[in-house]
C-alpha positions in Angstrom: -32.4 43.2 41.5 -33.7 46.5 40.3 -36.1 46.4 37.4 -35.6 48.2 34.1 -38.0 50.8 35.1 -36.1 51.4 38.4 -32.8 51.6 36.5 -34.3 54.2 34.2 -35.6 56.1 37.2 -32.2 55.9 38.8 -30.6 57.5 35.7 -33.2 60.3 35.9 -32.4 60.7 39.7 -28.7 61.0 38.8 -29.6 63.8 36.3 -31.6 65.5 39.0 -28.7 65.1 41.5 -26.4 67.1 39.3 -28.7 70.1 39.5 -27.8 70.4 43.2 -24.9 72.5 44.4 -21.5 70.8 45.1 -20.0 71.4 48.6 -20.5 70.2 52.1 -23.7 68.3 51.3 -23.9 65.5 48.7 -25.7 66.0 45.4 -28.7 63.6 45.6 -31.7 63.0 43.4 -34.9 61.0 43.9 -37.7 59.7 41.8 -41.0 58.3 43.3 -42.6 55.6 41.2 -46.2 54.3 41.4 -46.7 50.6 42.0 -47.2 50.4 38.2 -43.9 52.1 37.5 -45.2 55.5 36.5 -43.3 58.6 37.8 -45.2 60.3 40.5 -42.7 62.9 41.6 -39.0 63.9 41.3 -36.8 65.9 43.6 -33.2 66.8 44.4 -31.3 68.3 47.3 -30.8 72.1 46.7 -28.3 72.7 49.5 -27.6 72.8 53.2 -30.7 73.4 55.3 -33.1 72.6 52.4 -35.3 69.5 52.0 -33.3 66.4 51.0 -34.1 64.8 47.7 -36.6 62.3 49.0 -38.6 64.9 51.0 -38.4 67.3 48.1 -40.1 64.6 45.9 -42.6 63.6 48.5 -43.6 67.2 49.1 -45.0 67.3 45.5 -47.5 64.6 46.3 -50.9 64.7 48.0 -51.0 63.0 51.4 -51.2 59.2 50.9 -50.2 59.4 47.3 -46.8 57.6 48.0 -48.5 54.6 49.7 -47.2 51.5 48.1 -44.7 53.4 45.9 -41.1 52.9 45.2 -38.5 55.6 46.0 -35.4 55.5 43.8 -32.6 57.6 45.4 -29.0 58.1 44.4 -27.7 57.9 48.1 -28.9 55.8 51.0 -31.7 57.8 52.8 -30.3 59.5 55.8 -31.2 58.4 59.3 -30.4 61.5 61.4 -31.9 64.7 62.4 -29.9 67.8 61.6 -31.4 70.9 60.0 -33.9 68.5 58.5 -35.4 65.3 59.7 -34.4 61.8 58.7 -35.4 60.8 55.1 -35.8 57.2 56.1 -38.6 58.2 58.5 -40.2 60.5 55.9 -40.3 57.5 53.5 -41.8 55.2 56.1 -44.4 57.7 57.2 -45.4 58.3 53.5 -46.0 54.6 53.1 -43.4 53.9 50.6 -43.1 50.1 50.1 -39.8 49.8 48.3 -36.6 51.9 48.2 -33.9 51.4 45.6 -30.7 53.4 46.2 -27.3 53.5 44.5 -24.7 54.1 47.3 -24.5 53.5 51.0 -24.0 56.8 52.9 -20.3 56.8 54.1 -20.9 59.1 57.1 -21.4 57.8 60.6 -24.0 60.5 61.4 -26.3 59.9 58.4 -25.9 56.2 57.6 -28.3 53.5 58.8 -31.3 54.6 56.8 -31.5 51.3 55.0 -31.6 49.4 58.3 -34.3 51.6 59.6 -36.4 51.1 56.5 -35.9 47.3 56.6 -36.9 47.3 60.3 -40.1 49.1 59.3 -40.9 46.4 56.7 -39.8 48.4 53.6 -38.2 46.4 50.8 -34.7 47.9 50.3 -32.2 47.3 47.5 -28.8 49.0 47.1 -26.3 49.2 44.3 -28.4 50.3 41.4 -26.2 52.3 39.0 -23.6 52.6 41.8 -20.7 53.5 39.5 -22.5 56.4 37.9 -23.7 57.6 41.4 -20.1 57.4 42.7 -19.0 59.8 39.9 -21.6 62.3 41.0 -20.6 62.4 44.7 -16.9 61.6 44.2 -15.7 65.0 45.6 -18.2 64.8 48.5 -17.1 61.3 49.5 -13.5 62.4 49.4 -14.3 65.2 51.7 -16.0 62.8 54.1 -13.2 60.3 54.1 -10.2 62.6 54.0 -11.6 65.5 56.0 -10.5 67.9 53.3 -11.7 68.9 49.8 -10.5 67.3 46.7 -8.2 69.7 44.8 -7.1 69.5 41.2 -3.9 71.3 40.3 -3.1 72.1 36.7 0.6 72.6 35.8 1.6 73.5 32.3 4.9 74.7 30.9 6.7 74.9 27.6 9.5 72.6 26.6 12.0 75.2 27.9 10.4 75.2 31.3 8.5 78.4 31.0 4.8 79.2 31.2 4.9 82.0 28.6 7.2 83.5 26.0 9.1 86.6 27.0 7.8 88.6 24.1 4.1 87.9 24.9 3.5 85.8 21.8 2.5 82.7 23.8 -0.3 80.5 22.8 -2.1 77.9 24.8 0.2 75.2 26.2 -2.5 72.8 27.2 -5.2 71.3 24.9 -8.9 71.9 25.0 -9.7 68.9 27.2 -7.3 70.2 30.0 -8.8 73.7 29.7 -12.3 72.4 30.0 -11.4 70.3 33.1 -10.0 73.1 35.1 -11.6 76.3 33.9 
């Protein structure tokens, strides 16, 4: 079970993840903790072709500084080589002793990082703050599973079936919450 310090770090990683762009890649955040639980580095994925969150955080550390550390990540570290290398391998090579992540990667290409980490002797735990992490990557997961983006449609009309008054005196039909959600 994740410690209170790791849960706090996951909440911070989720804040960092939201800084990343939404789109074809997931929003992911990472926090590297010392063996004593102090924050050593933070990172997030800034978009396609850029360093993933784990590598972004590791890049802020001197060589060897992550040895024995815990990496707290919002999504399972990837296990594939695309425009960047596998994050699971980067964590192993950095000497990270423990990885706590929120959600399993749902893609066939990138999943398997947890298994690779375990095979290398890294202690791995999943599920920390999973519900909050699922909210952050909800649209991306939908894209992966459905093969199309998630679309929200707003439909508003007056009681007489119109969207506006003929004389131009119309006011908002929807309330502030609906306007915030779609604008």
